[in-house]
N, C-alpha and C positions, 0 to 999 in steps of 0.2 A: 212823693206820694205816700200816703199812709196805708200800709197793708195790714194793719192790725185787724183781726176779724173777731167779731162778737159771735162766738160759737153757741149762741142761744138756740132755743127751739125755732125761733123765727129764721135764723140763718140756715139751719138745716132744711127747714120747710121750703125756703126760697130756692135752695139748690136742688132739692128733691123735685120741686115743680119744674125747674129748668130741665133736669135729666129726664123726667117723664115726657115732657114735650118733645125732647130730642129722640128718645128711645121708642115711643109708641109708633111713629111712622117707620122707623127702622125695623121694628118687629113685624109690622104688617107687610112691609116690602120683602123681608126675608121669607115670610110665609108664602107670599105670592110666587117668588122664585122657586121655592121648594115645591109649590103646587104645580109648576110647569113640568117637573120631573114626574110627579104623580099622575098628571094628565097624560103624559106620554105613555106611561106604563099601563094605565087603564085602557086607553084607546087602542094601543097596539095589542093588548091582551084580548080585546074583543075582535081583533082581526084574525090572529092566530097565536097559538101557544109558542110556536117557533119564533115569531117576530117578538113576542113578549120576552122570551129568554135572550134573544139577541140584543135587545135594548138594555136589559138588565146587566148583561155582561159589558156592553159598550159603555154604559154609564160608569162602570168601575174604572174605566180608563179616562173618561171625560171629566168626572168630578174631581179627581186629584189635580188634574191640569187646571181646571177652573179655580179650585181653591188656592192653588199656588199663585195664580194671578191676583185673586182677591187679596191674599195675604201680602203680596208684593206691593200692591197699590194702596194698602192700608198705610204704608209709610207716607204716601202723598197726602192722605187725609190728615195725619199727625202733623206733618210739616206745614201744611196750609193752615191748620188750626193755630199753630204757633205764630205764623206770619200774620194771620188775621187778628190775633190778640195783640200783636205788636204794631198793628195798623201799617203794615208794609205791603202795599198793593203791588209794587213792582216785583217783590219776592214771590208773591202768589202767582203772578203771570209767568215768571221764570220757572217755578215749580210745575206749573201746568204744561208749559211747552216742553220741558225736559222729560216729563212723564209721558207725553205723547211720543217723544223720541224712543222711549223704552217700549212703547206699544209697537212702534215700527220695527224694533229689534226682536222682541219676543214673539210677536204674532207669526212671522214666517217659521220660526222654530217649532211653535205649537202645531202649525199646519203640516209641516213635514212629519212630525211625530204621529199625528192622527192619520196621515196617509200611509204610514209604514208600521202599523201595529201587527201586521200579519205574523211575524216571527213570535211575538208575545202571545197572540191568539192561538198559534199552533201548539204552544206549550200546554194549553188547556185541553187539547185533544177533543175538540168539539166535532159534531157532525158537519160535513162539508157545507150543507145549506145554511146551517146556523152560523158557522164561521163567516161565510160569504155575506150574510145579511149584517152581521156585527161590524165587519170591516167597512161595508158600504155606508152604514149608519154613521160611523165615526168620520168617514171622508165627507159626508154631507154636512155634518156638524162643523167641520173645520172651516167651511166657507163663512160661518158667522163669527169666528173667533176674533178677527180684527175689530169688528163692530162692537162685540161684547167687551173687549179689552179697552177700546176707546171710551166706552160708556163708563167703565170703572174709574177712569181718570176724571170724567165729568162728574161722576158721583162724588169722588174725593173732593173736588172743588166745591160743590154745593154743600156737602155735609161738613167739610172742614170749616166752612163759614157759618155753620149752625142751621143750614136750610135743609132739613131732612124730609119735610112733607112733600116738596115737589118730586123728589126721587121716589118716594112711595107711590105717588100717582103714576109716574112713568112705569114702575114695576107692575102695578095693577093693570095698566093698559096692555103691557107686554104679555102678562099672564092671560088676559081675556082674549087677545089676538091669537095666542097659540092654539086655542081650542078649534076655531074654524079652520085655521091653517092645517092643523093635524087632520081634521075631517076631510078637507079637500085633497090632501096629498097622500094620506093613507088609503082612502077608499076610492080615489079618482073621481071626485065630484067637481061640478062646475067647470068641466072641460080640462081639468088637470089629469095627469097620468096617475094610474093606481100603483103606488110605490110600496105599500105595506109599511113595515117598520122603518124602512129607509126614509119614508116620507116624514117621519117624526124628526129625523135629523135635519132635513131641509126646512121643515116648519120652524124648528128652533133657530136655525141659522137666519131665516127671514125675520123672526121675532127679535133676535139680537141686533140686527141692523135697524129695525124699527126703533128699538130702544136707543140706539146711537143717534138716530135722526131726532127723536124727541129730546134727547140730551142737548143737541145743538140748538133746538128751538128754545129750550129752557135758558141756555146761556145767553141767547140773543133777546129774550123777552123779559126775564126776571130783572127788575130794576137794579138790585144789588149786584148780580152777576154781570149784567150788561155794562154796568159802570166801569168794570175792570178792563173791558176791551182786550180780553185775553188773546185773541187771535191777531192783535196788532204787534205782539211780541215776535221777534225774529226767531225762526225755528232752527237756530244754529246751536251746535254743541257747546254747552257751558260745563266744563268737566267737573268743577267742584260740586255743583248742585246735582249733576247727573250721577256722580259717585255717591253723593249723600243719600239719594233716593235708594240706590241699590244697597248701600251699607246698612240702612234701616230695614229695607224691604225684604232682602233675602232671608235674614233670620226669622222674620215674621212668616214668610211664605213656607219655610221649612217647619216652623212650629205648627202651622195649619196642616201640613202634610203629615207630620208625626202623629197627629191625632186621627186623621182619617185612615192612615195606614195601620194604626193600632187596632181599630175595629175590624179592618180587613183581615189582619193576621189572626185575630181572635176567632173569626169565622172559620178560618182554615184549621186552627188548632182543635176546635170542637167538632169539626166535620166528621171524624171517625165515630162520634158518639151516636150517630143515627139521625134520620130525617125528623123524627118527632122532637128530639132535643134541639135541633137546629131551628125548627119552626118556633118553639117556645122562646129560644134565645132571640130570634129575629123580632118577635113581638115586643119583648122587653127593650130591645135596642131601638125599635121604632118609637116607643113611648118616650124613651130617654132623649131621642133626637128632637122630638117635639118640645119637651119641657126645656131643653137646652137653649131654645130660641130666646127665651126670656132673659136669662143672664147674659147671653151673647149680645142682645140688643142694648141692655143697660150698660154693659161693658163698653160697647162702641160709643155710646153717648158719653160715658165717663172719659174716654180718650179725647173726645172732641172738647168737652167743657174744660177739663184739666189742662189740655194743650193750649186752649185760648188763654186761660189764666197764666200759664207759664210764659207764653209769648208776651203777655202784658206785664211780666215780672211781678206776679202776685202769687208767690209760692204757697202762702198760707191758704189762699182761696182754692188753689189747685189741690192741696191736701184735703180741704173741706169737701171738694167735689168728689174726690176718691173715697173718702170716708162715707159720704152720703150714698154714693153708688154702691158701696159694699153693704150698707144698711138695707137699701132697697132690694139688692140681690139676695141677702140673707132672709129677708122677710118673704119674698116670693118663693125661694127654694124651700123654705120651711113649710109653706102652704102646699107646695107641690109634693113634698115628701109625705105629708099627712094624707093628702088626697090619694096618692098612689097606694099607700098602705091600706087605706080604707076601701078603695074601689078596685083593688088589683084584679079580682076575679071578674068583675063587670067589664073592666077595660080589656082584659084578655079575651072575653067573650065577644067583643066587637070585632076581633081579628079572626076568630076561629070558632067553629061549633063542635070541635073535637074535644071531648072531656079531658083526655090525656094531655093534649097540647095546652089547654087552658090551665090545668094544674101545674104543669112545668113552667109556663109563662108567669103564673101567679107567684110561684116560689122565687123566680128570678127577679120579678118586679120589686120584691122586698129589698134586694141588693141595689136595684136601680134607685129605690127611695133613699137608701142609706148614703149613696154617693151624690145625692142632689146638692147637699151643702158643701162638701169639699170641692166638688166640680164647679159650683157657682163661685166659691172663693178664689179658686185658681184662675178662673176666667176673668174675674174682676181685677185681681192683682196683676195679671198679665196685661190687661187693657190699660190699667193705671200706669204701669211701667212704660208702655208704648208712648203715653203722653209725655213722659220724661225722656223719651228717645233712648230708652234702655231696652235693647232687643236681643243682644247676643247671650248675655247671662241667662235670661228667661228661656231661651232655646235650649241651653245646656241643662237647665233644671228640668224642663219638660222631657228631654231625651232620657235623662237619668230616671225620672219618675215613671215614665211610660215603658221604656225599653229595658231599663235596669231593674225595675221592681215589678210593675204590673204584668208584663209578659212572662218572665221566668217564674215568678211566684205563682201566677195564675196557672201556668202549665204544670208546675209541680203539684199544686193542690188538685188540679183537675184529674191527673193520672196517678196520684198517690206516690209522689217521688220524695216525700219528706218523712218517710217511715210511718205514714198514716194511711188510712183507707182512702181510696180515690173519691173525690167529692163530685166528680162530673162537672157539668157546666157551672154549678155554684162556685166551684173553686176558681174558675176564670173570673167571675164577677167579684169574688173576694179579693183577687189580685188587683182588679180595677179600683176597688174602694181604697185599698192600701196605697196604691200608686198615686191616685188623685189626692189623697190626704197628705202625702209627702210633698207633692207639687204645691198644694195650697199653703203648707207651712213654710216651705222654702221661698216661694214667691212673695208671701206676706212679709217675711224677714227681709227679702231684697227690697221691697217697696219701702219699708221703714228706713233702711239705710240710704236709699237713693233720695227719698223725699226730704229727709233731714239734711243730706248733703246739699240739696238744691237751696234750702232755706239758709243754710250757713254761707253758701257761696254768695247769695244776694246781699246778705248782711255785710260781708267783707267788701263787696263792690261799693257799698255806700260809705 
């Protein structure tokens, strides 16, 4: 097979078109799932302030667990992309069955955790009613965990084979269904009990099982997925594949956790600075989370495309996919950076009508704009490395950049520990910019080494 690639404009345009077709549905789907959390917050907030606070605290336990599972089964997506590129249908079936065995193992652990958060909640010293609602909300959520985890495997199957649009449609249906379910269970409508904020937990649990059922329908109705007959595979342990999934998935899962916990610890560090500072910080963080969806989606598409090329033993095309993904991400992040700088006050005004909060948020949004590019690069390079099944070194890089640079440097700058005047919340964001820049440089260097090694290995095999 001739793997020489004409890296002309036409080649990049073709790959860019492919990545956009893959990433656009992923982006919409991600926004839909994020919207479920926003809907819970809004509808519970209209019920009572106590229920709103309980859900906000509960989600700080739920989201890390959910992201851990998403990260873990990202390994399944990568491995299936490789198998699909290599045209190994039986391997895809085995990966699917072994991933479902991991669901059977991890789900009970997650349920036990969500039913036993009381000691952790007690550390927060909440009011008794608030703590009780929070714990009941998490217990209700736990019943949807197996369905949600099983759907992640079905999502990996579909997306690994390049079919991202059906998953988007399922996520949109799930988002839409969550709204009437919330209304019914929070306020006790249509014969249902009035559960308040706890009703959000049951509504999400039902929506997650609906998502799972729709995933099963997809597998049995979509021509390509149906042709695999994935449920004809014996669900017996196959140790090599089972370990391979965890070997790739655990580092990815902890990489996801490292990021979400980074922002949690930042909130705790700046808490002594006062309510107004925290409010401004939260606005800047919310904007960053929204803009992050774009590089995240393109990065996931890059993993799929490059993984398929690598499975088909086309390392040059895999490299082209990664370079094209990086180009798309740099373009989008540059646009986001300029828009944030230009519209920072207007954007802050959408979140608050307090002039002081708007001023603080606007100043922090400048730093949010500055880290758009390094954040986008590190996301793309980490995604590209997953396609090459390189996950342990990227985890070490991320831990060093986030926890060895961003947190200590940000803390020192915030409270003036480096022989200079304290910079307040700006110092924390400066630390973020520095840490993300280091992560981007190190991950890009790692990608250069790994991609070159893959090309050399294939040449030697010939």
